PLY file of the C-alpha trace (Angstrom):
ply
format ascii 1.0
element vertex 80
property float x
property float y
property float z
element edge 79
property int vertex1
property int vertex2
end_header
24.72 5.41 -5.87
24.86 4.64 -9.30
22.41 2.87 -11.23
23.63 0.29 -12.79
21.14 -0.99 -16.13
22.28 -4.48 -16.91
18.67 -5.60 -18.22
19.41 -5.30 -21.89
15.47 -4.10 -22.80
15.72 -1.55 -20.54
19.17 -0.23 -21.38
17.66 0.26 -25.18
14.76 1.72 -24.22
16.65 4.30 -22.14
18.98 4.78 -25.36
15.92 5.17 -27.62
14.34 7.75 -25.30
17.34 9.78 -24.85
17.48 9.54 -29.00
14.60 10.33 -29.47
14.41 13.92 -26.92
17.67 14.27 -27.24
19.53 14.33 -23.52
21.26 12.21 -21.85
20.50 8.29 -20.73
20.81 9.26 -16.88
18.72 12.17 -17.87
16.45 10.43 -19.65
16.28 7.47 -16.73
15.45 10.80 -14.42
13.20 11.75 -17.05
11.07 8.41 -16.69
11.22 7.47 -13.58
9.07 11.13 -12.68
6.80 10.51 -15.02
6.01 7.00 -13.81
5.66 9.33 -10.22
3.50 11.65 -11.16
1.25 9.31 -13.42
0.97 6.66 -10.39
-0.11 9.57 -8.16
-2.25 11.07 -10.49
-4.59 7.86 -10.45
-4.20 6.94 -6.67
-6.15 10.97 -6.97
-8.43 9.56 -9.76
-9.02 6.69 -7.16
-9.45 8.33 -3.92
-11.79 11.20 -5.95
-13.93 8.09 -7.42
-14.13 6.32 -3.70
-15.10 9.62 -1.94
-18.78 9.13 -2.40
-18.72 5.58 -0.31
-16.71 6.61 1.93
-18.98 9.40 2.61
-22.33 7.25 2.79
-20.61 4.82 4.82
-19.47 7.23 7.41
-23.07 8.35 7.32
-24.38 5.27 8.85
-25.20 5.95 12.27
-23.43 3.14 14.51
-25.57 0.48 15.68
-23.49 0.63 19.06
-22.83 -3.02 18.49
-19.56 -5.34 18.78
-18.83 -8.48 16.20
-17.29 -10.64 17.72
-16.43 -14.41 16.53
-19.41 -15.36 18.27
-21.27 -13.42 15.45
-19.78 -14.61 12.93
-20.05 -19.07 13.76
-23.46 -17.44 14.30
-23.22 -16.78 10.89
-22.26 -19.75 9.23
-23.95 -22.22 11.26
-20.98 -22.99 13.27
-21.34 -24.16 17.53
0 1
1 2
2 3
3 4
4 5
5 6
6 7
7 8
8 9
9 10
10 11
11 12
12 13
13 14
14 15
15 16
16 17
17 18
18 19
19 20
20 21
21 22
22 23
23 24
24 25
25 26
26 27
27 28
28 29
29 30
30 31
31 32
32 33
33 34
34 35
35 36
36 37
37 38
38 39
39 40
40 41
41 42
42 43
43 44
44 45
45 46
46 47
47 48
48 49
49 50
50 51
51 52
52 53
53 54
54 55
55 56
56 57
57 58
58 59
59 60
60 61
61 62
62 63
63 64
64 65
65 66
66 67
67 68
68 69
69 70
70 71
71 72
72 73
73 74
74 75
75 76
76 77
77 78
78 79
C-alpha cells in the first residue's frame, strides 16, 4: 500500500534527508522510520534496566498474606 505524504514539512524533511544521504525519498522515509523504531527499542531496554533493581527489591519482600479491599482503603481515608 503506498504512503502519501501530504504534509509539506514532512515532505521537505524527507527530501532533505534523501538529498543529504543521496538516496531516494522512499528510502529516506524507510531509514528514518527504522532508526526511530531502533531508538525507541533502545530507550525501552534502558528503562527496563533502570527499573530492574526496584522490581527486584519489591519481589524480595515476603507476601503478608493480607488482602487489601475497599474497606481497607475506606478506613485509610477515614470513610465509613
